[in-house]
C-alpha positions in Angstrom: 152.8 49.3 294.3 149.7 47.2 294.1 151.7 44.2 293.1 153.9 44.6 296.2 150.8 45.1 298.4 149.6 41.6 297.4 152.6 40.0 299.1 152.3 39.4 302.8 156.0 39.7 303.4 156.3 43.2 301.7 158.6 45.6 303.5 159.0 49.3 303.3 162.2 48.6 301.4 160.2 46.9 298.7 157.9 50.0 298.3 160.9 52.3 298.2 162.7 50.2 295.5 159.5 50.1 293.4 159.2 53.9 293.5 162.9 54.3 292.8 162.8 52.0 289.8 159.6 53.7 288.5 161.4 57.1 288.8 164.5 55.9 287.0 162.6 54.3 284.2 160.4 57.4 283.8 163.4 59.7 283.5 165.1 57.5 281.0 161.9 57.2 278.8 160.8 60.8 279.0 164.1 62.5 278.4 163.7 62.2 274.6 160.3 63.9 274.9 161.5 66.7 277.0 164.9 67.4 275.5 166.6 67.5 272.1 170.0 68.2 270.6 172.8 69.1 273.0 170.5 69.1 276.1 169.4 65.5 275.3 173.1 64.5 275.0 174.0 66.1 278.3 171.1 64.6 280.2 171.7 61.2 278.7 175.4 61.4 279.7 174.6 62.6 283.3 171.8 60.1 284.0 173.5 57.3 282.1 176.6 57.6 284.3 174.4 57.8 287.4 172.3 54.7 286.5 175.4 52.7 285.6 177.2 53.6 288.8 174.1 53.0 291.0 173.8 49.5 289.4 177.5 48.9 290.2 177.0 50.0 293.8 173.9 47.9 294.3 175.5 44.8 292.8 178.6 45.2 294.9 176.6 45.8 298.2 174.2 43.0 297.4 177.0 40.5 296.9 179.5 41.7 299.6 177.2 42.7 302.5 173.9 40.9 302.0 175.1 37.7 300.2 172.1 37.9 297.9 171.4 35.5 295.1 171.6 36.7 291.5 167.8 36.6 291.0 167.4 38.9 293.9 170.1 41.3 292.7 168.5 41.5 289.2 165.3 42.7 290.8 167.1 45.7 292.3 168.8 46.9 289.2 167.8 49.8 287.0 167.0 48.4 283.6 169.0 51.0 281.7 172.3 50.4 280.0 174.6 53.3 279.2 178.3 52.4 279.2 177.8 49.0 280.9 176.8 46.2 278.6 174.1 43.7 279.5 176.7 40.9 279.4 178.9 42.8 281.8 176.1 43.4 284.2 175.2 39.7 284.0 178.8 38.7 284.7 179.0 41.1 287.6 175.8 39.8 289.2 176.8 36.2 288.7 180.4 36.6 289.8 181.4 33.8 292.1 183.0 36.0 294.7 184.3 39.6 295.3 187.6 38.9 293.6 185.9 37.7 290.5 183.6 40.8 290.7 186.7 43.1 290.9 188.3 41.4 287.9 185.1 41.8 285.8 184.7 45.4 287.0 188.2 46.3 285.9 187.3 45.2 282.3 184.2 47.4 282.1 184.1 50.8 280.5 184.5 52.4 283.9 187.3 50.1 285.0 189.3 50.7 281.8 188.8 54.5 281.8 189.3 55.2 285.5 192.4 53.7 287.1 191.3 54.5 290.7 188.1 52.6 290.4 187.8 49.8 293.0 185.1 48.2 295.0 186.2 50.0 298.1 185.9 53.4 296.4 182.7 52.8 294.4 180.6 55.3 296.4 183.3 58.0 296.3 183.8 57.3 292.6 180.0 57.7 292.0 180.1 61.1 293.6 183.3 62.2 291.9 182.2 61.1 288.4 178.8 62.6 288.6 180.2 65.9 289.9 182.9 65.8 287.2 180.5 65.0 284.4 178.0 67.7 285.4 180.8 70.3 285.9 182.2 69.5 282.4 178.9 69.5 280.7 177.8 72.7 282.5 181.0 74.6 281.5 180.7 73.4 277.9 177.3 75.0 277.6 176.3 77.2 280.5 172.8 77.9 279.0 171.8 74.2 278.9 169.8 72.0 281.1 173.1 70.6 282.4 173.6 73.7 284.6 170.1 73.2 286.2 170.8 69.5 286.9 174.3 70.4 288.2 172.8 73.0 290.5 170.2 70.6 291.9 172.8 67.8 292.3 175.1 70.2 294.3 172.2 71.3 296.5 171.2 67.7 297.2 174.8 66.9 298.3 174.9 70.1 300.4 171.8 68.9 302.3 173.4 65.5 302.7 176.6 67.0 304.1 174.7 69.2 306.5 172.6 66.2 307.6 175.9 64.2 308.2 177.3 67.1 310.2 174.2 67.3 312.4 174.1 63.6 313.0 177.8 63.5 313.9 177.2 66.3 316.5 174.2 64.5 317.8 176.1 61.3 318.3 179.3 62.9 319.6 181.6 62.0 316.8 185.0 63.6 316.9 185.5 66.7 314.7 188.2 64.9 312.7 186.0 61.9 312.0 183.0 64.2 311.2 185.1 66.1 308.6 186.1 62.7 307.1 182.4 61.8 306.8 181.5 65.1 305.3 184.4 65.0 302.9 183.3 61.5 301.5 179.6 62.4 301.4 
């Protein structure tokens, strides 16, 4: 945080990203100290998928909505590789346009294993895959750390859905549209 404070143009976003990246790095480094055996494998799988999919979302949003340069995108990425190879991440970040991005995405682990994966459904896919992974790992071993992580994940999404519902009521969004927002959250 002190490095960010030195920059006169530092924004709240910069502080938030620095804290997020610190958190992600800490989790990935400390997991081997905290867990072993099956618990370590389950946590690695859950967080590995999460980090890969967050990186995919950030690359896609940065390119599609913010038209960021590759050097700026690299600074936002979680420096963890699970199923995405470094070469794939580089190719995605440096894709010439969104069509090129989609083609590269379709050749990644996630693109080849999940037919419904597209840039328009990346956020929904993130929620689906994390929920599916946690449910599968929890049911395989109900006395593992996966059940705790799954519970916390479900609670966080419940809070997000409640927040979405409250905001929709506040802003007068129709019930049908509200349900659509809640369903995709």
